[in-house]
C-alpha positions in Angstrom: -29.6 -4.7 -11.4 -26.5 -3.0 -12.8 -23.1 -4.6 -12.5 -21.0 -3.0 -9.8 -17.2 -2.8 -9.6 -16.1 -1.4 -6.3 -12.4 -1.5 -5.4 -11.1 -1.0 -1.9 -7.5 -0.2 -1.4 -6.3 -1.3 2.0 -3.3 -2.0 4.2 -2.8 -4.9 6.5 -4.9 -4.5 9.6 -7.2 -1.7 8.2 -10.3 -3.8 8.1 -10.7 -3.4 4.4 -11.5 -7.1 3.8 -14.3 -7.0 6.4 -15.6 -3.7 4.9 -15.6 -5.2 1.4 -17.4 -8.4 2.6 -20.1 -6.4 4.4 -20.6 -4.0 1.5 -21.0 -6.9 -0.9 -23.5 -8.6 1.5 -25.6 -5.4 1.8 -25.6 -4.8 -1.9 -26.2 -8.5 -2.7 -23.1 -8.8 -4.9 -20.1 -11.1 -4.9 -16.9 -10.0 -3.1 -13.6 -11.0 -4.8 -10.4 -11.0 -2.9 -7.7 -13.6 -3.3 -9.7 -15.0 -6.2 -8.5 -12.1 -8.2 -4.9 -12.9 -7.4 -5.4 -16.6 -8.5 -7.2 -15.6 -11.7 -4.6 -12.9 -12.5 -1.8 -15.4 -12.0 -3.5 -17.9 -14.3 -4.1 -15.3 -17.0 -0.7 -13.7 -16.8 1.3 -16.9 -16.5 3.1 -15.6 -13.3 3.1 -17.6 -10.1 0.4 -16.7 -7.5 3.1 -15.7 -5.0 4.7 -13.4 -7.4 1.4 -11.7 -8.3 0.5 -11.4 -4.6 3.9 -9.9 -3.7 3.7 -7.4 -6.6 0.1 -6.5 -5.6 1.3 -5.6 -2.1 4.1 -3.3 -3.2 3.5 0.4 -3.1 3.1 1.9 -6.5 6.0 3.8 -7.9 6.8 5.8 -10.9 7.4 3.7 -14.0 10.0 6.3 -15.1 11.8 5.9 -11.7 11.7 2.1 -12.1 13.3 2.4 -15.5 16.0 4.6 -14.3 16.8 2.4 -11.3 16.6 -0.8 -13.3 13.8 -2.2 -11.2 11.2 -2.2 -14.0 11.6 -5.9 -14.8 10.8 -6.6 -18.4 9.4 -9.9 -19.8 8.7 -9.6 -23.5 7.8 -6.2 -24.9 6.3 -4.8 -21.7 7.3 -4.3 -18.1 6.0 -6.9 -15.7 4.0 -4.3 -13.8 2.1 -3.4 -17.1 1.5 -7.1 -17.9 0.1 -7.7 -14.4 -2.1 -4.6 -14.6 -3.5 -5.7 -17.9 -4.1 -9.2 -16.8 -5.8 -8.0 -13.6 -7.9 -5.5 -15.5 -9.1 -8.2 -17.8 -10.0 -10.5 -14.9 -12.0 -7.6 -13.3 -13.8 -6.8 -16.6 -14.7 -10.5 -17.0 -16.1 -10.7 -13.4 -18.1 -7.5 -14.0 -19.5 -8.9 -17.3 -20.5 -12.2 -15.6 -22.6 -10.3 -13.0 
C-alpha cells in the first residue's frame, strides 16, 4: 500500500479530529494529531505549548509580520519558518515510516 499524507485543517468544534480518526480507520492508516506537536517541539527545540499556540494562530503574511515587528527571529530564520521546517520534516519522517 502507498504511503498517504492527508492533512485536515480545522477549527475548534468542527469535528475535524473525529473525521481524521474515522478516515484513518477506514483507510487502515495511522492518525497523527497531538503527536505531531510533540515531535515538532522535540525537533525544533521549542516548548510544546509554544508550538501548540503557534499552530493555532491564523496564518498571516510574512511581509506583514516583518513590518509590524511580530515575525520573531531566532537565529537566521523567523520562528514561523523554523517551526514549519521542523513540522514538515516530522511529517515526511512519518510518511517514510509507513
